[in-house]
Z-matrix of the N, CA and C atoms (Angstrom, degrees):
N
C 1 1.450
C 2 1.527 1 108.25
N 3 1.314 2 116.20 1 130.84
C 4 1.458 3 119.88 2 -178.16
C 5 1.522 4 110.10 3 -96.65
N 6 1.305 5 114.81 4 149.31
C 7 1.459 6 120.93 5 176.50
C 8 1.510 7 108.74 6 -93.66
N 9 1.319 8 116.60 7 123.84
C 10 1.458 9 120.53 8 176.49
C 11 1.510 10 108.61 9 -127.60
N 12 1.299 11 114.89 10 141.74
C 13 1.460 12 120.31 11 177.57
C 14 1.519 13 107.65 12 -93.29
N 15 1.320 14 116.51 13 118.93
C 16 1.459 15 121.02 14 -177.16
C 17 1.515 16 110.15 15 -75.12
N 18 1.313 17 116.11 16 -52.72
C 19 1.461 18 121.00 17 -176.51
C 20 1.513 19 108.17 18 -156.97
N 21 1.287 20 117.79 19 145.48
C 22 1.457 21 121.81 20 176.33
C 23 1.529 22 107.53 21 -100.83
N 24 1.327 23 116.31 22 113.49
C 25 1.459 24 121.02 23 -177.94
C 26 1.521 25 109.02 24 -101.85
N 27 1.305 26 115.12 25 130.28
C 28 1.453 27 120.34 26 175.26
C 29 1.518 28 107.84 27 -124.27
N 30 1.299 29 115.29 28 130.39
C 31 1.453 30 120.46 29 178.22
C 32 1.518 31 107.94 30 -92.22
N 33 1.293 32 116.38 31 130.05
C 34 1.452 33 120.46 32 175.44
C 35 1.521 34 106.81 33 -76.73
N 36 1.324 35 115.70 34 96.44
C 37 1.467 36 121.05 35 -173.90
C 38 1.522 37 111.53 36 -59.67
N 39 1.319 38 117.40 37 -39.57
C 40 1.463 39 119.00 38 -179.46
C 41 1.520 40 111.23 39 -63.06
N 42 1.318 41 116.83 40 -41.82
C 43 1.458 42 121.15 41 178.88
C 44 1.532 43 110.49 42 -64.25
N 45 1.326 44 116.62 43 -44.28
C 46 1.466 45 120.88 44 179.23
C 47 1.523 46 111.15 45 -64.65
N 48 1.316 47 117.01 46 -42.62
C 49 1.464 48 120.16 47 179.68
C 50 1.523 49 111.68 48 -65.58
N 51 1.315 50 116.76 49 -37.06
C 52 1.464 51 120.45 50 177.51
C 53 1.535 52 110.24 51 -66.45
N 54 1.325 53 116.15 52 -41.40
C 55 1.469 54 119.95 53 178.44
C 56 1.522 55 110.71 54 -64.51
N 57 1.327 56 117.13 55 -39.14
C 58 1.469 57 120.97 56 176.83
C 59 1.518 58 110.04 57 -63.07
N 60 1.320 59 116.36 58 -44.95
C 61 1.466 60 121.03 59 179.86
C 62 1.529 61 111.56 60 -61.03
N 63 1.341 62 116.78 61 -44.38
C 64 1.463 63 121.16 62 179.34
C 65 1.527 64 111.11 63 -64.62
N 66 1.325 65 116.40 64 -41.59
C 67 1.464 66 120.22 65 179.26
C 68 1.527 67 110.68 66 -65.04
N 69 1.327 68 116.98 67 -42.18
C 70 1.466 69 119.92 68 178.42
C 71 1.523 70 111.46 69 -63.34
N 72 1.335 71 117.49 70 -37.39
C 73 1.464 72 120.69 71 177.65
C 74 1.532 73 110.17 72 -65.64
N 75 1.324 74 116.61 73 -41.67
C 76 1.470 75 120.15 74 178.36
C 77 1.523 76 110.96 75 -65.46
N 78 1.330 77 117.19 76 -38.66
C 79 1.465 78 121.21 77 177.32
C 80 1.525 79 110.09 78 -61.67
N 81 1.330 80 116.11 79 -42.37
C 82 1.469 81 120.01 80 179.59
C 83 1.525 82 110.54 81 -63.94
N 84 1.325 83 117.06 82 -42.82
C 85 1.471 84 120.65 83 178.56
C 86 1.530 85 111.29 84 -61.27
N 87 1.326 86 116.63 85 -43.97
C 88 1.462 87 120.34 86 -179.98
C 89 1.528 88 111.56 87 -66.92
N 90 1.325 89 116.65 88 -37.70
C 91 1.461 90 120.77 89 177.81
C 92 1.527 91 110.37 90 -64.93
N 93 1.338 92 116.05 91 -42.87
C 94 1.469 93 120.23 92 177.28
C 95 1.528 94 111.01 93 -63.22
N 96 1.337 95 116.65 94 -39.51
C 97 1.466 96 120.73 95 178.10
C 98 1.526 97 110.34 96 -63.60
N 99 1.343 98 116.27 97 -39.63
C 100 1.468 99 119.61 98 177.76
C 101 1.523 100 111.40 99 -63.29
N 102 1.313 101 116.64 100 -40.06
C 103 1.469 102 120.46 101 178.13
C 104 1.525 103 110.37 102 -62.97
N 105 1.322 104 116.06 103 -42.21
C 106 1.462 105 120.59 104 179.74
C 107 1.532 106 110.36 105 -65.42
N 108 1.328 107 116.82 106 -42.68
C 109 1.464 108 120.37 107 178.69
C 110 1.531 109 111.27 108 -63.85
N 111 1.325 110 116.65 109 -38.91
C 112 1.465 111 120.12 110 178.69
C 113 1.523 112 110.77 111 -65.47
N 114 1.330 113 116.04 112 -39.40
C 115 1.467 114 119.85 113 178.02
C 116 1.526 115 110.62 114 -65.41
N 117 1.324 116 117.08 115 -39.42
C 118 1.462 117 120.98 116 177.73
C 119 1.526 118 111.01 117 -64.36
N 120 1.319 119 116.53 118 -37.37
C 121 1.460 120 120.25 119 178.89
C 122 1.523 121 111.44 120 -63.85
N 123 1.323 122 115.99 121 -39.33
C 124 1.462 123 119.48 122 179.31
C 125 1.524 124 110.85 123 -66.91
N 126 1.324 125 115.82 124 -37.19
C 127 1.458 126 120.08 125 -178.04
C 128 1.528 127 112.15 126 -76.34
N 129 1.328 128 116.42 127 -36.85
C 130 1.465 129 120.72 128 -176.48
C 131 1.531 130 108.79 129 -135.25
N 132 1.331 131 116.98 130 99.55
C 133 1.462 132 121.15 131 -175.62
C 134 1.514 133 113.22 132 -69.99
N 135 1.322 134 118.32 133 -12.18
C 136 1.472 135 120.02 134 179.12
C 137 1.534 136 111.47 135 -69.87
N 138 1.310 137 117.92 136 -18.91
C 139 1.468 138 122.21 137 179.84
C 140 1.526 139 112.28 138 -96.49
N 141 1.330 140 116.59 139 11.58
C 142 1.459 141 119.96 140 -173.49
C 143 1.530 142 112.75 141 -58.78
N 144 1.318 143 118.26 142 -50.92
C 145 1.474 144 121.04 143 -177.59
C 146 1.528 145 111.17 144 -63.44
N 147 1.323 146 115.45 145 -44.65
C 148 1.471 147 120.53 146 -179.88
C 149 1.525 148 111.07 147 -61.99
N 150 1.318 149 116.40 148 -46.38
C 151 1.461 150 120.28 149 -178.24
C 152 1.531 151 111.70 150 -70.74
N 153 1.321 152 116.92 151 -34.68
C 154 1.462 153 119.89 152 177.94
C 155 1.525 154 110.11 153 -62.79
N 156 1.325 155 116.54 154 -42.11
C 157 1.463 156 120.54 155 177.57
C 158 1.535 157 110.92 156 -62.78
N 159 1.312 158 116.26 157 -43.37
C 160 1.464 159 120.69 158 179.99
C 161 1.528 160 110.75 159 -63.82
N 162 1.329 161 116.39 160 -39.43
C 163 1.465 162 120.47 161 178.67
C 164 1.525 163 110.35 162 -64.70
N 165 1.318 164 117.21 163 -41.71
C 166 1.472 165 120.76 164 178.49
C 167 1.529 166 111.54 165 -63.16
N 168 1.316 167 117.00 166 -40.66
C 169 1.472 168 120.80 167 177.21
C 170 1.525 169 109.57 168 -62.55
N 171 1.331 170 116.04 169 -44.71
C 172 1.469 171 119.84 170 178.90
C 173 1.526 172 111.17 171 -62.73
N 174 1.331 173 116.93 172 -40.59
C 175 1.468 174 120.28 173 179.27
C 176 1.529 175 111.23 174 -63.49
N 177 1.320 176 117.15 175 -37.80
C 178 1.468 177 120.54 176 177.06
C 179 1.530 178 110.29 177 -64.06
N 180 1.325 179 116.68 178 -42.49
C 181 1.468 180 120.84 179 177.93
C 182 1.523 181 110.52 180 -63.37
N 183 1.324 182 116.85 181 -40.31
C 184 1.474 183 121.32 182 179.15
C 185 1.527 184 109.71 183 -62.16
N 186 1.338 185 118.04 184 -42.71
C 187 1.470 186 120.90 185 178.83
C 188 1.528 187 111.29 186 -61.36
N 189 1.321 188 117.42 187 -42.13
C 190 1.470 189 121.20 188 179.20
C 191 1.530 190 110.33 189 -64.24
N 192 1.320 191 116.28 190 -45.20
C 193 1.467 192 120.05 191 179.88
C 194 1.521 193 111.59 192 -64.73
N 195 1.319 194 117.06 193 -39.55
C 196 1.459 195 121.28 194 179.11
C 197 1.522 196 110.62 195 -63.03
N 198 1.320 197 116.37 196 -40.59
C 199 1.467 198 120.47 197 177.94
C 200 1.529 199 110.96 198 -64.53
N 201 1.316 200 117.40 199 -38.70
C 202 1.469 201 119.37 200 178.79
C 203 1.524 202 110.85 201 -67.11
N 204 1.329 203 117.27 202 -36.43
C 205 1.471 204 120.51 203 176.55
C 206 1.530 205 109.71 204 -62.60
N 207 1.330 206 116.90 205 -44.46
C 208 1.469 207 120.43 206 178.37
C 209 1.529 208 111.04 207 -60.75
N 210 1.322 209 116.90 208 -39.65
C 211 1.457 210 121.05 209 -179.78
C 212 1.526 211 110.83 210 -63.65
N 213 1.323 212 116.49 211 -46.22
C 214 1.473 213 119.63 212 178.66
C 215 1.525 214 111.08 213 -64.01
N 216 1.319 215 117.09 214 -40.23
C 217 1.466 216 119.95 215 178.76
C 218 1.525 217 110.81 216 -63.18
N 219 1.330 218 116.76 217 -39.57
C 220 1.460 219 120.59 218 178.66
C 221 1.527 220 110.88 219 -64.98
N 222 1.325 221 116.73 220 -40.84
C 223 1.468 222 120.08 221 177.56
C 224 1.525 223 110.83 222 -59.72
N 225 1.319 224 115.65 223 -44.04
C 226 1.467 225 119.79 224 -179.56
C 227 1.527 226 110.22 225 -64.39
N 228 1.344 227 117.15 226 -46.09
C 229 1.476 228 120.39 227 178.98
C 230 1.525 229 110.89 228 -60.08
N 231 1.340 230 117.00 229 -44.47
C 232 1.459 231 120.00 230 -179.49
C 233 1.522 232 111.62 231 -64.39
N 234 1.315 233 116.39 232 -39.20
C 235 1.458 234 120.41 233 179.00
C 236 1.531 235 110.37 234 -62.88
N 237 1.318 236 115.91 235 -41.87
C 238 1.475 237 120.08 236 178.50
C 239 1.523 238 110.45 237 -63.60
N 240 1.338 239 117.10 238 -44.06
C 241 1.466 240 120.56 239 179.19
C 242 1.520 241 110.90 240 -60.96
N 243 1.325 242 116.72 241 -41.41
C 244 1.466 243 120.74 242 -179.89
C 245 1.520 244 111.68 243 -62.82
N 246 1.317 245 116.01 244 -38.67
C 247 1.461 246 120.43 245 -173.53
C 248 1.521 247 113.04 246 -83.64
N 249 1.323 248 118.21 247 -12.67
C 250 1.458 249 120.31 248 -174.29
C 251 1.522 250 114.78 249 -81.69
N 252 1.296 251 119.24 250 -17.19
C 253 1.454 252 119.49 251 -174.63
C 254 1.506 253 113.50 252 -128.42
N 255 1.320 254 113.74 253 -161.75
C 256 1.460 255 120.26 254 -176.16
C 257 1.523 256 112.98 255 -97.31
N 258 1.308 257 118.53 256 5.39
C 259 1.463 258 122.10 257 176.18
C 260 1.505 259 114.70 258 90.53
N 261 1.322 260 117.61 259 5.45
C 262 1.457 261 119.03 260 -177.84
C 263 1.524 262 113.52 261 -111.38
N 264 1.317 263 118.69 262 -11.19
C 265 1.466 264 119.07 263 -179.33
C 266 1.519 265 110.04 264 -75.97
N 267 1.303 266 116.06 265 152.80
C 268 1.464 267 120.67 266 -179.95
C 269 1.521 268 111.51 267 -63.37
N 270 1.326 269 117.44 268 -35.53
C 271 1.469 270 120.61 269 178.38
C 272 1.520 271 110.86 270 -59.29
N 273 1.322 272 115.43 271 -47.05
C 274 1.463 273 119.78 272 -179.42
C 275 1.521 274 111.41 273 -65.65
N 276 1.324 275 116.57 274 -41.70
C 277 1.451 276 120.34 275 -179.93
C 278 1.531 277 110.93 276 -65.12
N 279 1.328 278 117.03 277 -38.67
C 280 1.462 279 120.27 278 177.06
C 281 1.523 280 111.11 279 -65.52
N 282 1.332 281 116.30 280 -41.04
C 283 1.463 282 120.61 281 178.49
C 284 1.525 283 110.43 282 -63.34
N 285 1.315 284 116.58 283 -42.65
C 286 1.460 285 120.91 284 177.98
C 287 1.527 286 110.60 285 -63.26
N 288 1.321 287 115.78 286 -44.80
C 289 1.462 288 120.09 287 178.55
C 290 1.525 289 111.26 288 -61.21
N 291 1.308 290 117.20 289 -41.71
C 292 1.466 291 121.45 290 179.10
C 293 1.522 292 110.84 291 -61.23
N 294 1.314 293 116.62 292 -45.09
C 295 1.472 294 120.18 293 179.88
C 296 1.527 295 111.60 294 -67.01
N 297 1.328 296 116.84 295 -40.27
C 298 1.461 297 120.07 296 178.47
C 299 1.525 298 111.21 297 -65.53
N 300 1.325 299 116.55 298 -40.30
C 301 1.462 300 120.59 299 178.50
C 302 1.512 301 110.55 300 -62.59
N 303 1.330 302 117.16 301 -43.96
C 304 1.463 303 121.20 302 178.49
C 305 1.522 304 109.97 303 -61.14
N 306 1.324 305 116.02 304 -44.51
C 307 1.459 306 120.30 305 -179.26
C 308 1.526 307 110.49 306 -63.30
N 309 1.323 308 117.87 307 -41.01
C 310 1.461 309 122.34 308 179.29
C 311 1.522 310 110.65 309 -66.30
N 312 1.337 311 116.87 310 -41.17
C 313 1.466 312 121.35 311 -179.95
C 314 1.525 313 112.20 312 -62.77
N 315 1.318 314 117.17 313 -28.59
C 316 1.458 315 121.17 314 -178.10
C 317 1.532 316 112.97 315 -81.22
N 318 1.318 317 117.36 316 -9.70
C 319 1.463 318 120.75 317 179.68
C 320 1.526 319 110.08 318 -75.99
N 321 1.321 320 115.80 319 147.97
C 322 1.469 321 120.37 320 173.51
C 323 1.526 322 108.45 321 -74.51
N 324 1.322 323 116.63 322 168.96
C 325 1.469 324 120.74 323 179.97
C 326 1.526 325 110.93 324 -59.14
N 327 1.316 326 116.43 325 -41.25
C 328 1.469 327 120.18 326 179.99
C 329 1.531 328 110.85 327 -64.70
N 330 1.320 329 116.63 328 -40.93
C 331 1.463 330 119.66 329 179.19
C 332 1.525 331 111.26 330 -68.29
N 333 1.346 332 117.30 331 -39.37
C 334 1.471 333 120.32 332 179.56
C 335 1.523 334 110.77 333 -61.99
N 336 1.325 335 116.95 334 -37.80
C 337 1.462 336 120.79 335 -178.44
C 338 1.518 337 112.58 336 -83.93
N 339 1.331 338 117.61 337 -9.71
C 340 1.456 339 122.09 338 -179.41
C 341 1.517 340 112.09 339 -92.87
N 342 1.315 341 114.48 340 -163.44
C 343 1.460 342 121.29 341 -176.68
C 344 1.525 343 112.05 342 -63.83
N 345 1.317 344 116.96 343 -38.69
C 346 1.462 345 120.52 344 -178.34
C 347 1.528 346 111.18 345 -62.90
N 348 1.321 347 116.83 346 -44.01
C 349 1.472 348 121.08 347 178.71
C 350 1.516 349 112.20 348 -67.32
N 351 1.328 350 116.32 349 -39.53
C 352 1.460 351 119.99 350 178.86
C 353 1.518 352 111.12 351 -65.74
N 354 1.310 353 117.00 352 -32.00
C 355 1.459 354 120.46 353 178.90
C 356 1.522 355 110.20 354 -68.01
N 357 1.330 356 118.17 355 -35.34
C 358 1.461 357 122.42 356 -179.54
C 359 1.527 358 112.65 357 -79.98
N 360 1.333 359 117.62 358 -28.81
C 361 1.467 360 119.21 359 -174.89
C 362 1.507 361 112.99 360 -83.51
C-alpha cells in the first residue's frame, strides 16, 4: 500500500482566533441582553411573553455561536496535531481526515461532483 498525500490543509490560526473572539463577544452581548430582559420581566410582568420570546431567540443565537466556536477550536487542534508529527501516526491521520471531511461537507453539490470534490475524495 502506498502513502499518498491528498491535500495539505493549513488553518489560518489568526483568522480562526479572530472569529472565536468575535463570536465570544457576541455571546456576551446576547447573554447581557437576556439578563436585561429578565430584569424587565420581573419589574413589569406585562412584557413577559414578549421578553420570553426575545430571550428564546437570543438563546438560539448563542447556541449557533457556541457551535461555531467549537468548530474553529477543533480546526485549530486538528491543525496542530497534523503539524506535530511525521504524518504516519493515527492521531495525525484522524486530524487530517476530520479536516478533509469538513472541507468536503462545505462544498456545494456541483463542487462535490466536480474536480474539487474528486480531489478531496
